[in-house]
N, C-alpha and C positions, 0 to 999 in steps of 0.2 A: 482088805477093807474096801477097796474101790476108790476111784478118784474123787477128790474134793468133797469130803463127807460133811454132813451136818447131822446133829442129833435132833430128832423130832419126838416130842413128848406129847402123846395123844390123850387128851381129856382127863388128865390127872388133876381133878378138882374135888372139893369137899362134897359137893352134891352128888358125886358119883362114888367116891372112895369112902365116905362116911356111911356105915350101914344104917344109922339113924335118919339120914337125910336122903339116901339114894332111892330112886325108883327101882333099882335092881340090886337089892341088898346082897344077893348071892354073889354078884360080881365084886362088891365091896369086900365081902369076906374072903373071896379067893385072892384078891389083890393083896390083902393083909397076910393071909397064910403063906403066899408065895414070896412075900417080902420084896415086892418089886420097887417100892418107893425109895428105900435107901440105896438100892443098886443103881437106879436111874439117877439119883442125886450124885453118886460117885462118878458116873459117866459124864454128867453135866459138868462137874468140876474139871474132869480130864479134858473135855472138849474146850472149855473156856481157857484152860491153861495152855492148850496147844493153839489158841487163836482161831478155833473153829466154831461155826455157828451153832447156837442152841435155840431151837424154835419150840414154843409151847402152842399147841392147837387146843383152844378153849371154846367151849360152848357158852354163849351169853344171849339167851332169848330176849327179845324186846318185852318190856313190861306189858304192852298190849297184845303180845303173842302174835303179832302180825307175821305172816309167812308160814306159820305152823298149821298143818292140816292133820286131821285124824286119819291119815292114810297109812299109818304104821303103828304097831303097838307102842314103840318108844315115843312117838309124837303124841299119841293119845294119853299116855301116862304123864308126859311133861305138861300137857294142857290141863289134865284133870288135877294134878297136884301143884301146878304153877312152879315147876322146878326149873333150876338153872336160869333164873331171871337175872339180867344184867344188874349189877349193883348190890346183889344179895350175897350172903356168905357161901351159897351154893357154888358160885363161880370162882371162888378163891382156890388157889393151889394149896396143898398141904405145906406146912412151913419149910420142909426140906426141899421142896420144889418151887418155892417162890421165885418168880422170874428176877434175874439180876440185871444190872446195867449191862447193855450190850446184847442181851437176849432179845428175841422178837416174839411177841404174842400175836398169833393169828386168831382173830375172833370169828366165830360162826354163829349167826343168829337163827339160821334155819337149815334144813337138810340134815343128812345123817353122816356125811363124810367131810374130811378136812379140806379138800380142794374146792368143795361146792360153795360158790358165792363168796370166796375169801381172797385175800391177797397172797396166799401161801405160795403159789407157783411163781408169781412175779418176784417176790422177795428172794426165793431160792435162786432164781435165775440171775438176779442182780448180784448175788453173792457167788455166782459161778459154781453153785453146788451141782454135783453130778450123782452123789450117792447119799441116800437117806438111811440113817440108822433109826429104825422105828421102834419106839418103846411106848408103854402105857396100856390103855384099855380102849376097847375090849377086843379080844381075838374072835368074838362072835360077829361084830359088825364094823366098828370103827377102824381097827387095824387092817383087816382085809380090804375094806373099802379104800383106805388111804393107800395101801400097797398097790392095789390094782390101778388106781388112778395115777399113781406115781410112775408105774411101769408104762402105762399108756402115754405118758408125757416124756418118756425117754430116760427116766432116772433109774439107777441101780438101787435095789432095796436090800438092806441087811436087817434081820430081826433077831436080837438076842433073846432067846427063849425065856431066860430067867428075869427078863424085864417087861414081860407082857402077861396078861391074865384074861381069862374068860369067866363065864358064869358057873362052870363046873370043871373039874379036872378032865372029865371025859370029852366035853365039848371043846375045851382048849386043845387037847391032844388031837382030836379029829381035825380041827382047823389047821393046826401046825403041820400035821403029817399030810394033809390033803391039799387044800387050796393054797395055803401060804408057802409051803415048800415048792410049789409049782411056779410061783412068781417072785420069790425072794430067797436069798441065801440065809438059812437058819444058822445062828451062831450063839455065843453066850457072852455075858458082860466082861468076863476076864479076858477073853480073846480080843474083844473090841478095845479094852483098855491097853493091852500090850501093843496092838497095832497103832493106836493113837500116840503112844509114847515113843514109837519108833520114828526117827527123823525121816521126813519125806520132803524133798526139794519143792520149792514153789507151791506151797500148800497154804500160804497166808490168805486170809479172807480178803476179798476185793469188794470195795464199797461201790 
């Protein structure tokens, strides 16, 4: 598993996972077909039971869209459709992944990756986290961005393949076999669950 792990859930929100709301409906369909939400939910319960951190990386754009520029397709779509606005249903997690007491929600108002302009790094370091188990969406942009930035900051990264999704099976497989396998250890949810259940000394969360 790696030392001092935390579960990181990337962008599992209704405005991304609901095909009727998402600006990337192909991603929403792939996430549903791959069944990632229930697997992530089981991992989250295991992490909580083991006293290990669970972190939700959420998008919540300002209502005035301050900080967003049309310098990427994703930003342009978010501006055009006013998606993922703070306080709207778009930003809510699906019921299975609703943050629980003790979880941390790291909110991003702008940018494309989880560490950009957020408290994510500071919170992880305060918890003495050294290994990130990265789950969620998407393997096209957010997951590789999060993983690269984590490695640059000295974290170990583990990605359970059955807990992430991209916009198509082909694009998902390309990213998992290419970029992501170069920066992270690819695993699966059952392996992570077994490793979390194994007793490890001095693994309690530090506040």
